[in-house]
N, C-alpha and C positions, 0 to 999 in steps of 0.2 A: 219298422223299428226306427226309433229316433234317438239320437244323442249319444251313441256309443263311441268311445275312443277306439281307434283301430289303426293307428299309424303304422305299427310294425307288421301288420298282417294283410290288410287289404290295400295299403297305400292310398287311403283316402283319409281326410283329416278328422280330428276330433269334432264331435257334434254333427257329423254327417248322418244321413238316413239311408236305410236299405229297404227297397221294395221287393217283396217276394210274391211270385205268382206261379201257380201250377208246379210247385216244388223247386223252382229255380229263382235265382236272383235276377230281377228284371232291370232295376235301376239302382244306382248309388249316387248320392249327392245331397243337395239342399232341397229336399222334396216336400211337397204339401200333400197331406192325406187326401185321398179321393173319397167321395161319398160312399159310406158303407164299409170302408176298410177298417180292419182291426189294427190298432196301434199299440206297440209295445214301447213303453218308456224305458230307454236304456241309459238314461243319464246316470253318471256315477258308476258306469260299468265299462269293461273293455270287451270287444267282440273279436273272436278269432275263428278261422276255419275249424271245423271239427277235426280232431286229431285222427291220423291214419296209422294204425298199429300193424306193422307188416310181419310180425312174428310173435306168436303166442302159443301156449299149451293150456287150454282152458280146463282140462280135467285136473290139472295140478292145483286148482284153486282151493282144494281141501287138503293140500299138503304143505301148508305154510309152517315154517319154523319147526320142521321135524328134527328132534335133537340129534339124531345120528348123522344128519347132513349139514349141520351148522358150521362145522370147522373142517370141512374136507374139500379137496379139489375135485374137478369134474368126474374123473373115472370112479373114485370112491363114492362121490355123491350120487352118481347114476345108480350104482348098485344099492346104496342105502336108502334112497328115496323113491324115484319113479319106478325102478325095476322091482324093488321089494314090495311096494305098495300097490302095484297094478292089480294084484290078485284080489284086492278089495273092491275094485271097480267092475264087479261082475254082475251088477244089477243096474237097471236103468235109473232108479231113484237116486243113487249116490252120484252117478255120472251127471244126471240132469241138474241136481243141486249144485254141483261144482261148476257147470257151465253157466248157470244162472248167476251165481256169485261172481264169477269172473267177468261176465258181460256187464253186470250191474255196476261193479266197481269201476270198470273202464268207462262206462257211460257217464258216471258221476264225476269223472275227471274231464269230461268234454270230448271223449273219443266217440266218433261216429262210424268208423270203419275198422274191422278187425279181421286179420288173417290168422286163422287157427291152424297150426301144424298139428293135425289130429292123427297121431300115430297109434292111438289105442284101438287097434283092430286085431282080431285073431279069428281063426276058423270057427264057425258055428257059434258066433256071438249070440247071446239071447236077446239083444236089442239092437236098434239101428242108430249108431252114434252120429252119423251124418245128418239124419233126419232130426235128431234131438237138437243138434247145434243150430240148424236152420230154424227150427220151430222157436227156440228160445230167442234167437236174434230177431226174428219177426215180431215176437211178442213184445220185446223191449224197444225195438225200433232202431236197429243198427244194420249197416251194410256188412255182409258176411262173406268172407272168402274161406272156404274149407280146403286146406291143403291136405289131401288124403294121403296118409302115411303108409309106409310099407317096410317090412323087413322079411327077406326070404331066407335069412340065416340068423341064428342067435350068436351073440358075441361069446368068445371063449370064456371071458371073465364072468359071464352070467351063469353061475353054477346052479344046478337044481332049479331050472326055470319053471315058473307056474304056467298053467294053461293059458293065462291071460297075456303072456308074452310069446306064445307059440308063433313061429313064422307062418306066413302065407306063401303059397306058390305064386309065381308070376301070373299064371292064368287066373287064379282067384282074384288077384289085384286088378287085372285088366277088366274082368267081368264086373267087379264092384265099382270101379271107376267109371266105366261106361254106363252102368245102370244109374249111378248117382248123377252123372252128367245129363242124361236124358230126363231125370226127374227134376233137377234143381238148377242147372247151369243157365245163366243168362248172359247174353253178349251185349255189347254196347257200352258207351262211356259212363252210363248212369246205373249200371247193373246193381241190384241189391243182393244177388246170390251168384257166387262164382265157385267153380271147382278147379283144383290145381293138383297135379301129380307130384307127390312129395315123399320119396323114400327118406328114411330117418337120416342116414349119412351115406354118401356115395361110396366110401371106402370100406365100411364095415357092414352095412345092412344088406347090400345086394352085390352080386358079382359084376365085374366090369362089362361083360356082354349084355347083362340084364339092364345095366344103366343106359346103354344105347337103345335097347328095345323100348324102355320106358319113355325116353325122349321122343322117339318116333311115334309111338302110340299116342302120347299126349298131344303132340302136334297135329296128328290126324284128326283128333277131336277138337282142335282149336283151344287147347288148354295150356296154361303156363306150367313152369317147373320150379320147384323149391326144395331146399334141403339145408342141413347144417354143413358148415365147412370151416376147417382151420380155427377151431375154437381154442385149442391148446397146441403146444408144440408136438404132441403125440400124433396129430393128424399128419403133419408134414413128415415126421420121422417114419411113420408107417408107409406113406406113399413113396417116399424115396427108397426105403428098404425093399419094398415089394415091386414097385413099378419104375424106379429110377428117374423120377421127375418130381415136379412140384404139384401140390394139390390142384391148383387152378389149371395148370397145363394138362394134368390127368383128366379132369372133367371136360376140358376142351377136346381132347382126343376122343371122348365118348359123346360128343354133340350136346354138352351141357353148358354152353355159353350163349349169350345173345340177349336181346331186349325182353324176351319172354322168360328169362331165368333170373332168380335172385337167391342169394345164399344168406343164411343167418350167421352172424358173428364175424368171421374173417379177421380174427384178432392177429393171427400170425401170417403175414404175407411178405414175400420177398418183393423187391422193387419191380422185377419182371412181371410178377403176378398183378401188382397194382396197375401197371400199364395195360396188361391184358384185360383186366376187368373194365377199365375205362374205355379201351378201344373197341371192345365188343358190345358195349352197352349193357353188360350184365349188372344186375342190381345187388345191393347189399342191405340187409336189415341189421343195423347197428343196435346192440343191446347192452348199453353201458352199465346199468345197475347189476345185471346178471354177471357180466364179466368181472365187475369189481367184487361182488358177493362171493364168487367162487375163486377169486384170485387168478383169473385166467389171463389178465393183461389188458392193455389199452389198444384198441384197434387203430389202424393208421387212417383215421377219418380225415384229418387235416390234409395229409398227403393225397388221399383219394379225391378230395374235393378240388384240390389244386390241379389234378389231372382231368377234371370234368366228369368223374365217375358219378353214378347215380346212387347216392347214399340216403337211405330212409332210416326210420327209427322203429324198433320193436321192443316190447316190454319183456318178452319171453315168459316162461311159466312162473306162477307164484311160488312154486317149490324152490326156486333159486332166486326169487325176487319178491319178497313179501310185500313190497310197495308196488303192487301190480296195477299201476295207473299211469297215464301218459303225462300228467303234470309232474310227477316225480321223475319220469324218464327224461323229459326235456330239461328239467333243472339239472339232473346229473350229467347229461350230455354237455350242457353249457359249462359245467365246472371241470369235468374230467380232463378235457383236452387243454384247458388253460393250465392245469397242473403240469402237464407234460411239455406244452409248447409256449406258455406265456399268456398274458392277458389279452393279446390280440388274436388268439387262435380262432375263436368262434364268437360271433356276435349273436344277439337275440334273433335277428332276422334270418340268419343262416340256420339256426337250430329250428325255428318254426318251419322254414322251407323243407328241411329234412323230414319233419314230423307231419307235414301236410301235403304239399304239392309233390314233393319227390316220392313220398309213399304212394300217392294216387297214381303217379306215372309208373312206378314199379309194378303196381297191381293191375295196370291197364285200365284204370278207372279215370279216364282223361277228363271227364266232365265234373270231377270233384276236386277238392283240395285247395281251392283258392276262393277268395271273396271277389268275384268279378261278375258282371252281367253275363248271363247265359249259363253260368255254372250252377251246379246243384246247391240248394240252400241247406248245406250241412254246416252248421254254425254253433259256436259255444259262447255264451255270455257269462262273464265273470264279474263278481261284485268287487268294488274297490274300497268298501267301507270296513274291511277286515283289519285285524291287527297287523297282518303281514304287509298290507298295502299302505298302511298309515305312514305318512312321511315320504312316500315314494315319488320321485321326480319323473322317472320314465314310466308313466302309467301304461303306455302301449306295450312295454316289455314285461308287464306284471306276471303273466302266466309262466314265463321262463324264469324270471328273477325270483319269484315267490314260490313257485312249485306247488306242492300239495297243500300248502297253507292257504292258498287262494280259493275261496268258495265259488262254486259254480252256481249261477242263478237259473239259467235255462239252456237247453240244448235242442237243436232242431236237426232232423235228418230228412232231407228232401222236403223241407218246409213243414214237416210234422213236428210238433213240440213233444219231445220224448223225455225231457227233464223240465219240470216246472217248479220254481221256487225251491230249487235244491233237492227235489225228490223225483222219483220215477213214478208217474201216474200208474196206479193199479198194483204197485209193488210195495208192500209194507216190510221195510227192512228188518225191524225187530223179529218178525215171524221168520223171514229168510235166515236171519242169524241163528235162531233156535234150530231150524232145520239143518243148517250147516254144522252146528256143533253136535247135533245128534248123529249126523252122518260121520263126522270125524271120530266120534266114539266107536261107531260101528267099524270104521276103517282100522282103528287101532286094535280092536278086539279080533278082527278077521286076520290081521297080519301076525298078531302074537299067538294065535291059536296053534 
């Protein structure tokens, strides 16, 4: 690849070349093509590492803009949107369509790695959701981390629950997780398939003793741990009232901190929790658009970064973030914390680090996330001839500064071109759009019946 600007991302100058061999970056610099090498002319473009999305809910891709959830906070939104509509995801076709839409949208924003918090599991499911997610990711060409969800109890506020939100027993979860690990999980820094143990929330979805059992079981299998935490003040109030401590201290007591653990949101944290997160190496998936959309607050990202905490970036589900792509997410992260802390709060390099290298570290994919020799050739190439980039001085910062308005030209995962000239090879989006809208109609009919 010749001629791409990449100052803010790979720390090599504009006009440099990148040589890729066997799925990895071999050289970067002023290179001369070797005989027989394919050359991509990247002049007039900017090259970035593929984005790493550390928290998503792919099944929600068919729940965008549900009217009953547009003006509600988290608790009411949960009841009105994902809980109410899960009954409609009782067939593989609707679930698979949702996964395909979500992964396709992410890929077309330059995302190459996705961690899906897949909590749509219930006893005697008629299809295999884990297999569906991995199949769709392989078809489109993304690295996939399935965070296998769990609830052993239903929340009190979920009245008249449908069979599709019925809880599992801990033994059912362990059997399913071990089976999926044997079928799909890959180790190593360049893995394309990973499994993670991921109860929905530590304080409401499972019992405290179960939390400890889950941590020990997952670690025996060599798996990471993931969940939601402290998204709203309710989390902290509940933990203090029931357990007399803070949310992060509570999960620490149950062996849920460390470099193999990361939590989504962490909007409401006391200073002692911020220090604990940083000192234990526990990760964070920051989801700024979802937090803004639901009015949940602004996470203490600047404070955590100053403490050396591992802060990554997640899109979260499309049901609470209709702009379900990483370009929108990096743009929002760049702006949100400047609103709170001032214009020096975050620069473009820091935001890119959160959305690439830090995310790869949080997921344990240490061979990805940066443009450097030896690293996986997970890369996104963006065109600079768009209206958004016209007149732009800092072209290296274009993906963060321009956000969703910046068009993607090509995306590679492990050296394989998975987006070409702004399209996904083998995927005709107008057809997928029609399928999605047909499934949306089915979902609405099923829920209103």
